[in-house]
N, C-alpha and C positions, 0 to 999 in steps of 0.2 A: 615707645613706638615699636621697638623690636619685639618686645614681649607680646604685644597685640598681634603683630604679623605672625609670630610663631603660633599663637593660639588659632588664628584663622587657618593656617596650613594644617594644623593638627586636626581641626574639625573636618576639613576637606578630606584628609586621608581616612579619618574614622568613618565618614559617610561612605566613602568608596568601599571600605571593608564590610560595612553593614549591608550595603547593596549586594556585594558579592555573595555574602552568606545567604541572603534571601533568595538568590537565584541559583544556589548550589545544586538544587534538585533537578534543574533543567539541563539535561545532558547535551552533548554536541550533536544530537540528531539533526538539528537545524542546519548543520554544515553539509549534509549529504542529500537532503530531500530534493528531488527533481533533477538529480545528476545520474550519470551512467558511468560504469567502470571504464577507465582509460578515456573518458570523454574530453573534449576540448575545453579550453578556458572560457569559451563563449557561454558555457553553462553556469558560470559563476560571475559574481561581481569582483572586479580586480582593483578598483580604486577605493581608497579610504582617506579620511581626514582624522586627525587627532588633536586634542587640546589637553593640556595638563598644567598643573602648578605645583610648586613645592619649595624646597629650601636650597638656596645657593650658599656655599660655604667654602672658605679657603682650605679648611681641614678636610680630611677624608677618613672614613672608618678603618682604613687599612694602616694608617699611621705613618705613611711615607710621603716624601716630597713636600713637607709642610714649611720648610725654609724658616723655621723658628716661630711661625705664627700658630702656636698650639692652642690658644684660647678660642673656644667656639664663638662665632659671631654670625648668627643665623640671619639670612635675609630672604625675602620672598622672591622667587623666580617664576617665570612663566614661559611656555613654549607652545608652538603649534607646528603641525607638519601635514604634508600630503604624501601619500604612498601609493606606488604601483606594485601590485603583487604579481611577480613573474611566474611563480610556481607555489604550491602549498607551503613550501618551507623557505622561500627566498623572495625578497622584495627590495625595492629601492625607494628611499624616502628623502624628501627635501624638508629640512627642519629649520624653523626660526626659534631663537631663544633670546630672552631679554631679562633684565633685572640689575642687581648690583651685588658685588662680593666684597666682604670685609674680613680683616684678620687682625689679631692683636698678639704682639710679641712682648710678653711681660719681662723678659730678661734683657731687653734692649737698653743700651746706655749711650750717652753722648749723642753723636750724630746718627747712630743707628736708627733705622725705622722701627718704631714701636707699634704703629697702627697704620693701616691703609684702608681706603675704600675705593673700589673700582666700579664705575658705572658701565654697564654694557647695554647701550640702547638697542643694539641688534646684533645678531649673528645669523649666518646662513650656512648650512652644511648639507652635503649630499652623503647619505649613509647607506650601506648595505645591511640588511637585517635578515637574520636566520631564525626561523621559528622551529625549535628543535623537536617539539612534541609531534609535529606533522611528519617527521622523518622516522619515527619509531613506532613499530606495530604494537608495542605494548601500551601505547597511549592512544589507540585508535578511536576511543570514545571519551577522551578526556576534555573537560572544559577548562583545565588549567594548562596554559601553554607557556613554558619558559622560552625566552628569546635573548639574543645578543645582537648588537649592532656596532659597526665601526664606520667612521666616515672622515671627511676632510672638508673644511670650510673656512670662511672668513669671519673674524671676530672684531667688532668695533668696540673700543673701550677708552675710557678716560680715567686716569688714576690720580687720586689725591693721597699723599703720604704725609705722616706726622712723625718726626724724629723724637727720640727720647727727651731732647732738650726743648721740645715744644715747637720746633720749626715746622711749618706746613708748606707743602709744595704740591702744585697741581700741574701734571704733565699735559701736553697737548694731546687731544684725541687722535687715535691712530687705528688703523685696521691691519690686522696680522692674521696669518694662517693659524688655525688651531685644529686639533684632532679630538673629536668626541667618541668615547667608547661607552656604550650603554648596555645594561643587562637588567632583566626583570621578568615579571610574570604578567601574562594577559589572561583574563577570565572571560570566557565566552558566555556571557550572561543571557544573551538573546540573539536572534537571527541578525547577524551583521553588526552587533554591538559588543565591544570588549571593554572591560575595565583594565586600565594599564597602570601597574605599579612598577616603578623602575628606579635604578640608581645609575647616574651618568658621571663619568670622569672625563674632564676636559683638559688636555695639554695645550697651554697657551705660551705666547712669547714671554721672555724673561722680564720684559717691562711691565707685565700685568700687575705685579704686586709692588711696583715702585723701586724694586731692587734689581737694577740691571746686572749687577755682578753678584747675584745670589749664589747659593751653594749648588743649585741644580741648573742644568742647561735650559730646562723649560719649567714654567710655573704650572701648578695643577690646582684646579678647583672642582668641587663636586656639586651635583644637582640631584637631590632625592625628590622624586615627583610622583604624583598620582593624577589620573585623568581618564578620559574616554577616547576610544577609537570607534568611528562610525563608518560603515561601508557605504559607498555611493552607488547609485544605479537602481535597477529594477528590484524592488523589495521581495519579489517572489523567488529570486535566485539566492542561493547561499553565498557566503563570502569565501573566496579562495584561501584567504589567510587563516581561516578556521577549519579548512578541509584536510582530512587525512585520507589518502588513497585507499588504505586498508579498510577504513570505515565504509567507503563507498562500495568496495567489493563485497564486504560482509552484508551490507544492507541489500544489495542486488541479489545475492545468493539467498538470503532469508525470504525476500519477497517471492522469488520464483519457487522456493521450497513450499511456502505456505499456499501458493496458488495450486501447485500440483497436488498437494495433500488435500486441499478442499475439493478438487475435481475427483480425486480417487475416492474420498469419503462419500461424495454424492453418487458416484457409480455403484459403490457397495450398497448404499441405502436403496437405490433404485432396483438393483438386482434382488435384494432381499424382499422388496415389495412385490416384484414380479413372481418370485418363488411362492410367496404367500398366496397370491391370487391364483396361481396355477394349482396349488394344493387345494384351495377352497373349491375351485372349479371341478377338479377330479373327484372331490368328495361328493359334489352335487350330481355328477354324471355317473356315479358308481352304480353298477348293475350286478348285484350279488348272484342272482339266479340265472344270468346270461340269457334272458328271454328277449333282449333288445329294448326293454323299457327300463329307464333309470329308476332306482329305488324311490326317488322323490315322487314319481308318477305311478309307480307300480302298486295297484290296489290288491294284487294277488301275489305276494312275495313267495319265494321258495317254490316257484313253478318247476316241475321236473324238466330235465333237459330234453329238448326235441319237441316239446309240446308247443303247438301253434297258439299264439295269444293275440288278443285285440290290443287297441291303443292304450288301454288301462292296465295291461299286463295279465289279464285273466284269460284262461283257456277258451278257445273257440269251440262251439259245438261241432261234433264230428259230422261230416257230410256223408249222407247215405248213398248218394249217387256218385259214381266214379267220375272224377274230373277228367274232362277231355284234354289230352296232351297235345299241345300245338308244337309241332316239331320245329317250325321256324316262325319267329315272331317278327312281324313287319309293322313298323310304325308309319302310318299313312299321313298325308297332309291334313286330312280331316281330323285325325287323332291329335295332331299337333295344334290345330285350331282350338280344339276343346281345352287342351292344357293352357294355351296362351290366353284364352278367355278367362279361365280360372285364375291365372296369375294376375291379369288385368283387374279383375273384380275383387280380389282378395283384400280384405280390410280387417284391421284389428283395433280394439279399443286402445286409446293413447297410453303408451308405456306398459301395455299388458299383452298377454298371449290369448286373450279372449277373441274369438272370431265373431265378426258382426254378421247378423242374419242376412244382410244383403249379399253375402258371399256364398250362402248355402247352395243355391240352385246350380251355380257353375261348378262347385265342388261335388255336388251329387252326380253331375255328368262325368266328372273325372272318375269317381268311385265306380260308376256303372261301366266305364271303359276298362278300368282295371279288372273288374269281375268278368266282363265279357271276353276280353282278349288275353287275360292272364298276364298283363304287362307287369314289369317291375318299375318302381318309381323311386327316384332319389329326390328328397326334399332338402334344400340348402337354405338355411335362414341367415340373413345378413342385416346389419344395422349401419347407421352412420357413426361418426366418432364422437357424438355428443354423450357425455357421461363417462364413467370409468370403464376400463377394459373388462373388469369382472362382471359388471352389470350388463354390458352389451353382449358378452359371450353367453351369459345366462338367458337373456331375453331372446336372442336369436335361436338358441336351442329350444327354448320353451315354445316359441311360435311354430318351429318346424314340427315339434312333437304334437302340438295342438292340431295341426293340419293332418298329421298321420292318424291321430286318435279319431278325428272326425271321419276320415275315409274308411278306417277300419270299422267304425260304428255303423257305416253304411254297407258293410259286407266285404270290403277289400281285405286281401290276405296280408296280415301284419308282417309276415316274414318277407314279403316282397316290397315292403315300403321302408326305406331307409331315411332317417331324419338326423340331420347334422346342423350344428350352429357354428358359424364362422365369425360372428361379431362384426367388427368394422374392418377386418383384415383383407377383404376382397372387394373394395369399392369399384363401381362402374362409372362413377362421376366424381367431380370434386366435392369435397365436404365444406368448401369455403362459401357456398351459396345455399339458400334454402331449397332451390330446385334440385341441386346436386344431392343434398342430403335426403330429399324425398325419394329420388331414384335409388339411393343406396339402401333405403329401408324396404326390403323385399324378401319374398320366399321364392326360390327358383324351383321349377318342376322339370325333371329330366326323365323321359320315358325310355325304357330299353327292354 
C-alpha cells in the first residue's frame, strides 16, 4: 500500500515538472499587463487558493531531530490554503494539512518504541510568506519565484506506537501547537496560476512520535509537496504575488518609448513626403527664360530677357502705334461688374484646366477691358482639399495659367497678367460639405 501511494505522489510531482517545462517560454509579462508604476493594489488580484499533495515523513533530508527513527516510511499527505497577498513580496496564508506520519527505529530493544504511526486528521496554521524574487531587480522578469514561509498553528494527532517487544499502544487524540516552516519554488506558468514545489518542516509536541521523553524537546516531521496556486478575482488583472515593481516600471518606460518613437518616425516620414511634393512642384513651375510662363507651358523657350510674350511664352508682335500712357488707373464699379461676371461664369472641364466655351464671352469682355484701360490683373487659382496636395497645387496653377493664356490670346498684355496657384491652402468655405467644396474651387480676378 505504501509503495502504491509513493508511486501516485511520484507521478503527481513528475506531472507538475512536465507542465512547468511546457510553460517555461511564457515569461512573467502577464504579471504587469494593465498596471501602472507605483499603482495601488486595486490593479491586481490579491487573493489566491492553493492545493497540493506529497510525502509526509518522520525523517528529513537534513538528518537532524530524527529521534532514532531513521528508516524512511513514506505516507501521502495533502493540504490546502487560502492566501491574502499584502505586497508583491509578502502575504498571509491560512493552511490546512492532513495525512499520517510513520517512522521505524531498527535499533530499538525491549520496551523502546521501534515503530509508530501518527494520524493527523487536520491541522490549521497561519503563516507569513515571503516571495524573494519579487524583491530583487535582477529577477524582474523571472517566472521562477523562490519563497519561504513560517507560521504557527494547531495540530490534531493520534499516535499508535509499537515497542520492540511487540506491545502496541494508542494514545488519546490531542491537539497541540506546532510550527510549520516552508520553502520552495513557484513557477508562474500562466496569468494567475503558479505551480508550487515545496518542502515543509513541522515542529510538533513531544508526544507526536509516542516518545514523550525523547531526545529532542520537540518532534519534527517533513512534508515534500507539489501543487497549484490559483489567483481569485477578475481574470483580466494580474496576480500581485507574481508582480515585480521593477518589471512594471520597465514595461511602462518601454511602452512610452515605443509610442514616442512611432510618433517621431511618422513625423519624419510626413516631412520627407512634403519635401518631395515641394520639389516636384518647383520642378513643374520652373521658368528657365524668366518670361513668366513655366517651362511646361512655354512653347517658345529661351525667349530673350525683357521680351513681351503671350500665354504660351512666345513673343508678341511689336505694336506700331505708341501706347497711350494712363497716368492714373481707376477701377470703376462697371469694371468690377465685368470681372465679377467672368468669375461667376468661369467653368472648367472636371479635373482639368480646359476652359468651357460657355465662359468665353465673359472672358472676352475682361480681355477687352485690360486692353482698353491697360489694367493689371492677378489671377489666383484655388481648389478644395479633395485629392493630394501636389495634384491640387498643380491643378490650381494650370487653371490660372489657362485663363491667362486665353486673355493674352485675345490681346491682353502678358506682362500685366499674373497667374498663381494656391491649391487648397486658402479656402473661403468649409470642405466638409459639397456646397463648401464647390465654393472653394475657383479662380479669383483682382484688377489693379
